[in-house]
SENUTI-695561 format. One record per atom (N, C-alpha, C): x, y, z; residue in three letters. Coordinates in steps of 0.001 Angstrom, whole numbers, plus 500000, padded with zeros to 6 digits. Example, Ala and Ser with C-alpha at 12.3 -4.5 7.8 and 13.67 -1.06 7.14 Angstrom:
513190494310507800ala
512300495500507800ala
513200496700507800ala
512850497750507080ser
513670498940507140ser
512900500030507870ser
END
This chain:
476344533748503719unk
477709533468503032unk
477912531995503248unk
478210531349501876unk
478534529960501932unk
479788529519502607unk
480094528338502760unk
481257527802503393unk
482601528140502670unk
482478527905501349unk
483392528290500479unk
483895529791500488unk
482839530590500498unk
483114531936500660unk
483750532434502030unk
483439531675502921unk
483986531904504386unk
485441531556504349unk
485607530444503662unk
487074529998503739unk
488027531111502960unk
487437531478501840unk
488153532501501096unk
488299533742501684unk
487257534171502538unk
487414535421503363unk
488390535174504493unk
488395533879505091unk
489366533774506199unk
490777533802505648unk
491117533212504505unk
492450533247503957unk
492808534753503648unk
491787535475503077unk
492183536928502697unk
492456537731503993unk
491720537343504868unk
491923538195506250unk
493241537753506983unk
493649536457506779unk
494866536075507423unk
495971536718506660unk
495867536811505294unk
497081537504504344unk
496986538841504703unk
496031539574504997unk
496035540906505339unk
496900541284506610unk
497046540335507545unk
497796540485508847unk
499242540180508403unk
499676539576507391unk
501069539257507090unk
501652538387508048unk
501124537319508459unk
501798536468509511unk
502980535624508998unk
503773535302509827unk
505028534415509455unk
504466533046509191unk
503613532617510005unk
503045531082509984unk
501644531077510618unk
500767530299509964unk
499439530115510505unk
499401528623510997unk
499109528517512091unk
499012527156512728unk
497692526789513050unk
497360525470512708unk
496002524847513053unk
496195523478513505unk
495343522941514365unk
495405521589514809unk
494768520577513885unk
495507519516513804unk
495006518300512847unk
493657517872513369unk
492696517910512542unk
491364517514512955unk
490737516481511760unk
491539515526511407unk
491050514564510333unk
491052515373509041unk
489769515271508325unk
489710515760506979unk
489196517225507073unk
488829517726508288unk
488299519157508409unk
489385520234508291unk
490654519825508380unk
491648520803508312unk
492216520978506854unk
491701520079506078unk
492212519947504671unk
491838521364503880unk
490491521531503835unk
490047522752503017unk
490591524021503444unk
490715524376504830unk
491295525694505299unk
492617525650504779unk
493473524538505034unk
494859524648504642unk
495025524993503305unk
494218524256502294unk
494290524539500833unk
494005525952500409unk
493099526517501329unk
492680527942501066unk
493819528899501397unk
494537528526502630unk
495688529399503016unk
496871529336502088unk
496943527981501655unk
498164527657500715unk
497945528393499316unk
496706528413498888unk
496427529198497616unk
496737530644497657unk
496629531375498803unk
496965532810498941unk
498435533046499245unk
499301531933499329unk
500714532060499630unk
501112532149500993unk
500348531720502097unk
500527531859503462unk
501203530440503796unk
502266530599504712unk
502869529409505181unk
501990528805506376unk
501289527612506105unk
500433527044507005unk
500998525774507672unk
501014525635509051unk
501296524314509693unk
500108523669510193unk
500048522326509976unk
499106521402510647unk
499960520605511722unk
499554520740513008unk
500277520177514010unk
499451519021514704unk
500289518043515260unk
499656516975515875unk
498886517393517138unk
497637516903517420unk
496974517173518574unk
497617516625519793unk
498289515640519767unk
498995515138520899unk
500145516012521496unk
500548516808520553unk
501642517709520900unk
501409518989521554unk
499980519406521438unk
499645520694521843unk
498410520552522846unk
498400519547523694unk
497215519434524606unk
497507520416525694unk
496411521235525984unk
496474522458527053unk
496135521673528313unk
496044522720529328unk
495802522168530673unk
494394521741530831unk
494093520623531245unk
492694520072531434unk
491892521142532141unk
490542521230531702unk
489520522090532223unk
489545523390531645unk
490407523713530528unk
490354525096529891unk
490344524844528445unk
489218524164527983unk
489142523642526736unk
488020524433525949unk
488277525348525252unk
487392526044524290unk
488194526246523047unk
487396526679521871unk
488091526915520534unk
489008528082520638unk
488617529110521432unk
489393530244521648unk
490646530064522249unk
490504529357523614unk
491701529001524234unk
492625528166523480unk
492107527202522629unk
492910526293521856unk
493762527207520894unk
493136528254520251unk
493744529126519322unk
494822529826520004unk
494586530374521103unk
495588531185521923unk
496679530370522212unk
496494529047522734unk
497593528167523147unk
498425527878521949unk
497923527606520701unk
498537527318519626unk
499512528405519107unk
498985529727519367unk
499786530877519083unk
500939531084520023unk
500718530801521161unk
501776530925522223unk
502856529863522055unk
502514528563521734unk
503499527602521437unk
504237527932520253unk
503527528535519177unk
504153528757517824unk
505286529933518127unk
504877530987518969unk
505950532005519055unk
507123531603519784unk
506893530642520731unk
508106530053521611unk
508895529181520745unk
508497528680519644unk
509212527753518759unk
509061526392519196unk
507849525982519832unk
507704524653520560unk
506859523847519624unk
506636524187518400unk
505749523346517515unk
506544522892516260unk
506209521641515919unk
506744521118514648unk
505689520670513682unk
505855521186512342unk
504733521075511549unk
504652519674511130unk
503460519074510865unk
503214517743510388unk
503592517736508851unk
503781516565508326unk
504174516475506899unk
502864516525506080unk
502865517515505212unk
501800517798504212unk
502310517577502920unk
502005516608501982unk
502418516303500757unk
502220517467499810unk
503006517539498657unk
502683518527497711unk
501331518314497127unk
500846519519496463unk
499341519481495987unk
499119518430494964unk
500203518193493960unk
499952517147492991unk
499875515695493704unk
500651515434494637unk
500626514173495364unk
499320514036495977unk
498826515024496667unk
497684514970497427unk
496524514662496618unk
496397515365495395unk
495345514896494542unk
495451513517494067unk
496591513019493795unk
496805511508493440unk
496382510505494624unk
496478511065495726unk
496098510074496933unk
494652509618496819unk
493739510381496175unk
492357509879496119unk
492421508712495041unk
493135508612494067unk
493235507484493148unk
493910506373493931unk
495002506572494598unk
495647505440495317unk
494864504808496482unk
494223505731497138unk
493409505211498310unk
492013504472497791unk
491452504893496884unk
490414504290496202unk
490662502871495658unk
491923502868495133unk
492466501704494558unk
492571500560495651unk
493111501082496832unk
493162500122498031unk
491917499711498549unk
490859500522498461unk
489605500143498844unk
488977499155497887unk
489276499311496587unk
488845498268495749unk
489567497054495854unk
490817496992496301unk
491504495789496658unk
490885495082497755unk
490500495796498758unk
489871495129499978unk
488490494440499555unk
487777495205498677unk
486492494667498029unk
486771493283497284unk
487862493375496506unk
487916492192495622unk
488419491119496596unk
489338491214497660unk
489583490180498474unk
488479489604499131unk
487397490484499546unk
486142489982500224unk
485273489230499254unk
485191489551497884unk
484388488851496995unk
485115487566496743unk
486460487406496615unk
487094486295496328unk
486937485336497574unk
486940485763498704unk
486679484863499817unk
485307484345499811unk
484279485186499425unk
483009484710499414unk
482816483655498278unk
483418483897497247unk
483238482799496030unk
483916481483496640unk
485017481525497250unk
485540480356497868unk
484655479615498922unk
484105480415499746unk
483063479795500787unk
481928479133500096unk
481487479893499069unk
480280479329498415unk
480695477903497541unk
481781478102496966unk
482210476707496454unk
482439475425497447unk
483007475899498566unk
483068474903499623unk
481598474458500110unk
480713475329500096unk
479289475048500491unk
478724473864499436unk
479040473954498184unk
478602472771497364unk
479423471603497327unk
480457471670498156unk
481278470415498242unk
482558470438497370unk
482571471428496632unk
483886471705495661unk
485015472084496490unk
486155471430496580unk
487304471791497342unk
488461472142496480unk
488151472900495431unk
489358473232494460unk
490446473972495226unk
490011475025496120unk
491008475767496807unk
492098474920497586unk
491742473622497816unk
492660472842498651unk
493759472378497808unk
493594472049496545unk
494625471557495612unk
495212472480494691unk
494583473796494766unk
495258474821493765unk
495657475933494781unk
496892476431494636unk
497339477542495479unk
496700478817495290unk
496271479051494031unk
495497480311493814unk
494137479957493015unk
493211480310493776unk
491766479849493153unk
491481480878491957unk
492160481851491897unk
491928482894490758unk
493183482948489828unk
493830481888489641unk
494871481854488628unk
494124481591487344unk
494787481629486281unk
494278481356484952unk
493702480076484911unk
494142479008485271unk
493661477725485020unk
492527477381486030unk
492610477810487367unk
491621477638488185unk
490466478362487901unk
490592479581487569unk
489393480465487175unk
488516479898485880unk
489373479301484991unk
488683478712483850unk
487795477534484371unk
488375476775485368unk
487674475587485810unk
486371476061486694unk
486495477032487345unk
485432477529488194unk
484327478088487239unk
484644478766486099unk
483822479297485225unk
482974478159484506unk
483709477098484197unk
483035475809483587unk
482084475186484492unk
482473475104485777unk
481555474641486824unk
480183475407486913unk
480487476754486763unk
479286477655486948unk
478240477449485665unk
478872477156484603unk
478216477133483255unk
477538475697483217unk
477889474809484205unk
477257473511484202unk
478051472326483429unk
479080472545483094unk
479871471469482244unk
480160470393483149unk
480354469236482629unk
480770467982483391unk
482125468069484015unk
482288467222484998unk
483616467156485749unk
484894466724484605unk
484583465838483750unk
485795465477482917unk
485990466753481879unk
485032467507481525unk
485144468736480684unk
486016469727481581unk
485644469930482831unk
486174470924483702unk
487636470429484032unk
487983469095484183unk
489263468674484326unk
490275468797483126unk
489768468868481988unk
490475469108480772unk
491087470662480765unk
490587471447481362unk
490960472904481458unk
492102473094482443unk
492503471985483328unk
493535472083484290unk
494841472222483530unk
495575473041484023unk
496973473266483410unk
498057472244483821unk
498858471880482864unk
499885470852483371unk
500971471583484463unk
500927472684484708unk
501825473366485704unk
501236473223486982unk
499942472730487129unk
499400472505488630unk
500204471484489296unk
500536471578490517unk
501305470574491270unk
500479469403491666unk
499079469656491816unk
498295468443492189unk
498043467677490968unk
497956466385491263unk
497732465355490263unk
496324465376489738unk
496062464821488662unk
494745464697487954unk
493829464173488895unk
494185462999489573unk
493275462328490483unk
492748463356491827unk
493829464030492105unk
493429464942493301unk
492537465993492924unk
492731466535491670unk
491826467658491080unk
490488467019490826unk
490478465819490362unk
489130465142489981unk
488311465008491380unk
489052464495492381unk
488335464321493671unk
487831465637494301unk
488635466753494096unk
488310468044494636unk
487016468630493915unk
486849468272492501unk
485688468806491789unk
484500468051491997unk
484415466981492857unk
483125466305493097unk
482241467078494130unk
481191467646493511unk
480314468538494241unk
479171467597494852unk
478589467994495984unk
477540467194496589unk
476324467787495861unk
476170468898495578unk
474830469411494940unk
475225470966494578unk
475117471240493370unk
475093472548492904unk
473747472962492483unk
472995473786493427unk
471636474077493027unk
471585475320492083unk
470510475640491510unk
470293476771490634unk
470814478133491349unk
470376478081492742unk
470752479242493505unk
472155479411493606unk
472982478264493777unk
474476478376493822unk
474934478865492517unk
474424478438491362unk
474994478788490078unk
474840480374489849unk
473570480697490283unk
473287482196490161unk
474217483082490888unk
474250482859492109unk
475191483609493051unk
476634483501492716unk
477141482285492384unk
478438482048491807unk
478854483023490573unk
477749482900489639unk
477958483867488418unk
477997485303488681unk
477178485749489746unk
477097487108490006unk
478496487485490564unk
478929486674491631unk
480131486991492418unk
481333487152491295unk
481493486034490377unk
482461485993489394unk
482371487238488430unk
481228487662488061unk
481103488796487240unk
481611490138487952unk
481218490191489444unk
481609491393490255unk
483162491232490395unk
483792490175490440unk
485231490136490688unk
485868490632489326unk
485389490218488228unk
486192490638487031unk
485886492154486834unk
484632492672487300unk
484478494136487061unk
485314494815487964unk
485517494350489233unk
486419495105490160unk
487928495063489522unk
488317493875489097unk
489702493862488499unk
489823494789487281unk
488783494916486469unk
489074495672485386unk
488997497247485875unk
488284497486486873unk
488170498951487483unk
489626499206488127unk
490218498330488777unk
491514498517489335unk
492577498640488304unk
492390497975487114unk
493445498029486164unk
493424499569485736unk
492240500160485522unk
492065501491485119unk
492750502360486180unk
492492502140487458unk
493142503075488468unk
494615502907488292unk
495083501624488177unk
496571501450488082unk
497152502321486983unk
496441502167485786unk
497045502800484643unk
496985504360484874unk
495958504996485412unk
495885506310485540unk
496923506934486659unk
497067506028487660unk
497991506385488761unk
499458506502488194unk
499875505520487482unk
501188505344487045unk
501528506602485907unk
500412506719485064unk
500485507880484016unk
500744509255484599unk
499797509317485693unk
499993510722486341unk
501360510966487089unk
501849509895487785unk
503137510006488348unk
504235510245487379unk
504177509515486229unk
505194509769485093unk
505101511246484648unk
503870511702484401unk
503694512972483836unk
504242513984484814unk
504099513626486103unk
504519514669487232unk
506194514531487445unk
506819513645486804unk
508268513580486874unk
508722512599488050unk
508047511588488315unk
508346510760489342unk
508831509316488810unk
509245509178487532unk
509506507945486968unk
510788507353487491unk
511760508117487949unk
513042507594488519unk
512744507161489992unk
511961507732490730unk
511592507284491975unk
510827505940491950unk
509999505792490908unk
509241504669490701unk
510088503477490479unk
511045503631489541unk
512067502585489283unk
512960502322490522unk
513323503443491190unk
514101503189492452unk
513536502260493418unk
512409502403493735unk
511571501934494828unk
511303500301494350unk
511231500044493038unk
511049498684492652unk
512272497785492731unk
513494498271493019unk
514653497642493199unk
514636496871494545unk
513765497280495563unk
513600496565496813unk
512774495361496623unk
513175494198497259unk
512234493016497251unk
510828493267497885unk
509964492832497226unk
508608492947497767unk
507712494147497278unk
508385494993496520unk
507721496140496062unk
507583496015494440unk
506347496164494021unk
506132496179492501unk
505874497450492083unk
505388497632490784unk
505161498994490263unk
504085499763490967unk
502878498916491273unk
501802499674491960unk
502067499893493455unk
502760498997493992unk
503113499330495488unk
504039500592495536unk
504954500756494583unk
505882501865494641unk
505123503157494372unk
504131503031493450unk
503277504250493110unk
502406504654494311unk
501831503732494896unk
500995504128496140unk
501711504547497250unk
502851504016497414unk
503776504568498481unk
504240505947498235unk
504638506171497064unk
505133507452496603unk
504140508662496820unk
502890508266496568unk
501933509493496706unk
501653509680498110unk
502078508710499028unk
501847508976500507unk
502841509685501200unk
504181509362500884unk
505245509928501540unk
506042510816500670unk
505801510987499334unk
506565511778498635unk
507914511327498192unk
508653512185497572unk
510214511728497164unk
511074512420497769unk
510742513670498597unk
511618514605499221unk
511713514119500791unk
512741513297501162unk
512818512926502458unk
513311513954503534unk
513780515217502972unk
514303516088503832unk
513220516739504826unk
511939516520504323unk
510820517131505073unk
510746516384506448unk
511114515158506490unk
511033514341507735unk
512238514535508624unk
513495514716507944unk
514632514794508607unk
515335513659509108unk
514661512539509355unk
515358511316509812unk
514371510171509553unk
514979509100509456unk
514206507825509136unk
513350507568510396unk
513893507895511664unk
513083507671512841unk
511588508469512807unk
511820509717512421unk
510636510631512296unk
509748510071511318unk
510301509584510037unk
509406509046509108unk
508628507781509625unk
509278506905510439unk
508688505761510989unk
507675506336512024unk
508013507217512769unk
506992507544513733unk
505734508258513226unk
505923509044512044unk
504729509529511292unk
503810508321510722unk
504521507396510190unk
503658506292509669unk
503074505512510787unk
503695505321511868unk
503266504627513066unk
503749503143512931unk
505062503012512471unk
505682501758512348unk
506647501380513373unk
507081502404514202unk
508032502333515221unk
507541501848516513unk
508435501187517356unk
507746500708518722unk
507619501769519637unk
506615501632520381unk
506310502662521325unk
507066502562522556unk
507300503676523212unk
508128503812524403unk
507333504170525612unk
507248503076526488unk
506319503307527720unk
507132502569528884unk
507997503193529396unk
508906502541530489unk
508799503337531794unk
508737502701532880unk
508867503415534133unk
509484502576535162unk
510517503186535842unk
511183502340536959unk
511869501281536443unk
512402501372535142unk
513130500339534636unk
512224499226534007unk
511094499295534014unk
510142498188533658unk
509329498751532231unk
509528497902531322unk
509043498238530139unk
507457497781529979unk
506527498674529848unk
505113498259529979unk
504561497821528731unk
504772498616527614unk
504110498311526373unk
505015498800525198unk
505037498146524093unk
505735498496522834unk
504870498595521619unk
503618498787521868unk
502571498879520787unk
502885500053520047unk
502594499865518708unk
502872501015517641unk
501801502089517879unk
502147503202517541unk
501225504364517777unk
500229504486516510unk
499207505290516542unk
498439505635515484unk
499303506462514448unk
499204506132513266unk
499898506920512173unk
499171506890510820unk
499842506895509779unk
499172506739508342unk
498878505365508206unk
497681504992508274unk
497179503616508113unk
497306503053506683unk
497318503959505751unk
497394503698504408unk
498846503138504044unk
499980503913504471unk
501285503458504378unk
501592502220505274unk
501042502076506374unk
501196500936507214unk
500812499635506509unk
499612499823505851unk
498977498619505235unk
499920498228504095unk
500469499218503412unk
501348498894502233unk
502635498233502707unk
503250498730503873unk
504426498252504271unk
504251496850504802unk
503108496521505395unk
502901495195505843unk
502707494153504590unk
502220494584503443unk
502173493904502290unk
503474493710501669unk
504180494718501772unk
505803494510501247unk
506384493555502030unk
506185493605503430unk
506963492655504356unk
506578491385504086unk
505301491074503901unk
504856489674503569unk
505630489177502287unk
505646489968501306unk
506160489436499999unk
507682489304500123unk
508423490299500814unk
509766490152500997unk
510358488935501950unk
509508488648502895unk
509647487469503606unk
509646486219502986unk
509041486095501749unk
509035484886500915unk
509952484926499900unk
510653485919499539unk
511504486087498458unk
512888485727498813unk
513939485650497901unk
515267485317498105unk
516044486479498186unk
516206486965499620unk
516929488047499781unk
517310488167501289unk
518026489116501728unk
518401489254503173unk
517344489432504029unk
516155490118503524unk
515052490493504305unk
514314489138504892unk
514492488032503943unk
513882486832504314unk
514428486190505647unk
515844486275505560unk
516564485781506808unk
516214486605508104unk
516083487943507859unk
515715488781509053unk
514293488505509492unk
513335488197508607unk
512010487926509049unk
511982486560509762unk
512848485540509263unk
512875484211510043unk
513417484385511309unk
514464485319511432unk
515031485416512830unk
514115486142513861unk
513310487046513220unk
512388487752514084unk
511094486823514462unk
510853486035513455unk
509617485191513702unk
509678484097514760unk
510880483768515151unk
511177482722516124unk
510993483440517526unk
511258484745517619unk
511243485340518951unk
509812486063519106unk
509364486735517976unk
508189487643518239unk
506978487119517663unk
507011486047516697unk
505710485466516279unk
505593486171514806unk
504588485820514199unk
504367486259512797unk
503937487570512573unk
502970488049513342unk
502417489420513092unk
503378490455513592unk
504034490381514744unk
504925491408515279unk
506196491345514261unk
506603490276513805unk
507714490218512841unk
507388491001511562unk
506164490929511054unk
505755491536509753unk
505924493101510095unk
505511493550511275unk
505531495023511462unk
506973495383511709unk
507774494632512304unk
509215494897512438unk
510067494913511238unk
509597493881510288unk
510372493979508897unk
509746495205508125unk
508584495566508274unk
507969496758507646unk
508860498074508198unk
509030498028509315unk
509888499174509920unk
511225499211509387unk
511894498188509203unk
513190498023508592unk
513242498494507105unk
512194498016506326unk
512011498372504883unk
511795499884504871unk
510959500438505706unk
510681501927505616unk
512139502729505855unk
512789502356506798unk
514078503057507122unk
515052502851505822unk
515053501717505225unk
515730501442504045unk
515301502367502863unk
514025502379502803unk
513329503271501663unk
513815504702501854unk
513874505195503164unk
514203506606503531unk
515628506749503013unk
516587505741503135unk
517816505950502754unk
517922505968501162unk
517202505099500516unk
517221504997499168unk
516727506295498389unk
515658506920498897unk
515027508151498329unk
515954509221498768unk
516672509340499850unk
517540510390500240unk
518734510365499418unk
519335509215499106unk
520619509227498480unk
520466508904496975unk
519273508716496600unk
518930508354495174unk
519583507091494631unk
519795506118495477unk
520434505001495117unk
519510503675495307unk
519706502712494497unk
518883501607494429unk
519310500499495660unk
518465499589495781unk
518621498685496912unk
519714497647496452unk
520605497417497374unk
521642496399497164unk
521600495338498321unk
521294494119497920unk
521174493093498822unk
522487492478499283unk
522533492294500554unk
523806491725501049unk
524079490189500693unk
523005489481500456unk
523294488018500219unk
522911487585498970unk
522099488397498095unk
521734487805496758unk
521882489097495807unk
522550488865494799unk
522725489829493690unk
521475489745492723unk
520602490631493123unk
519242490644492309unk
519432490953490905unk
520248491934490725unk
520466492171489182unk
520966491078488562unk
522003490298488927unk
522619489201488280unk
521561488089488169unk
520632487854489120unk
519617486902489095unk
518594487227487927unk
518161488491488003unk
517225488979486811unk
517990488692485341unk
519240489016485279unk
519900488943483996unk
519898487406483724unk
520333486567484538unk
520258485314484178unk
519006484666483759unk
517802485201484444unk
516496484645483946unk
516145485237482797unk
516435486353482301unk
515954487099481102unk
516844487101480035unk
518022486781480252unk
519073486954479138unk
518780485973477946unk
518385484772478072unk
517901484049476740unk
516819484595475972unk
515840485220476682unk
514729486048475897unk
515288487177475372unk
516042487924476050unk
516688489103475484unk
517443488921474202unk
518356487869474126unk
519156487387473103unk
518325487102471880unk
517310486319472176unk
516351485870471049unk
515713487020470267unk
515295488031471173unk
514638489345470609unk
515769490002469824unk
517014490158470201unk
518111490855469554unk
518367490089468177unk
518367488831468150unk
518661487976466871unk
517442488123466089unk
516192488310466637unk
515030488323465783unk
514859489726465079unk
515315490683465730unk
515189492110465087unk
516527492562464381unk
517489491569464367unk
518655491907463437unk
519720492662464278unk
519675492867465440unk
520911493724466131unk
521995492812466366unk
521802491337466500unk
522859490366466736unk
522718489277465658unk
523814488891464971unk
523730487975463936unk
523311486626464606unk
522583485660463865unk
522136484458464498unk
523427483635464692unk
523431482773465762unk
524587481746465920unk
524649480799464853unk
525868480403464564unk
526079479428463453unk
525711477958463974unk
END
């Protein structure tokens, strides 16, 4: 009998017993297929944290573990871990692969920067983003073997660096054929990964919209530091129903963003965060990095924390604060309101001239005299 047949037989056997709940210990990816099989036949299944169900040392067998889980469940001493809905669980494959592609893209970009530095080209020193539109055009021209004046003509006027500084940065010691070959291959790989990520982005947003999560996507984007893809990847991890967590503290504990408690005799020993959902933690750290550079109350919070805690701890603390705010936003279905900056008014002030021009162009508003 194959493994799939065994899972189906297990689910049918469990259903024949008509249990109130089936409890299993979290064992990484190995509990996913039994959970799905039990879910398919209509059984209420709980996946519990292994830290909460540790038995007496020296009595560790699979049978003893099962008996101990049943005893704790009958006594009401277990709390089910959060398991997302089936539609969101399937979309996690798209979101997590997209995050993996982002890591690969960052690695390739760093490799390209290192190889350019090896040739003596210091373009990354005078350009804030080596992969912006203007900088990428210059790098491609260098790979193709164009002269420095020709490459310099591709520099955008919006670059802060002067033409003399860019000219100096483009002076290479020696670009060998091996350099050109590797640079061309890395650039092609970067563009291939970017195109693949764009397809992942499109499919993830389309699937979430089809599943009815458009409102939550727009809601999350009102918080500084969260864009469309950040909102989509966060939504497939934590879902839109916050009642399953019960409180913002439990959500933060599940993610692993809350400070640890380790105190004895009035002495605090460690405040390290615990292990949790690494995918959400990574997203929250990215959100905190972006929010810490934007014009909002979160920027002031980050600066105040950074003086006392340093950069890395402040990022985690700000991510924790943002997660608690996200919990409140999704629970109350209300958008983010900043205490210091009116983000809506700022957006209108930035886009109003363009909106008015389009209204006049298409005849909705008469042209001004």
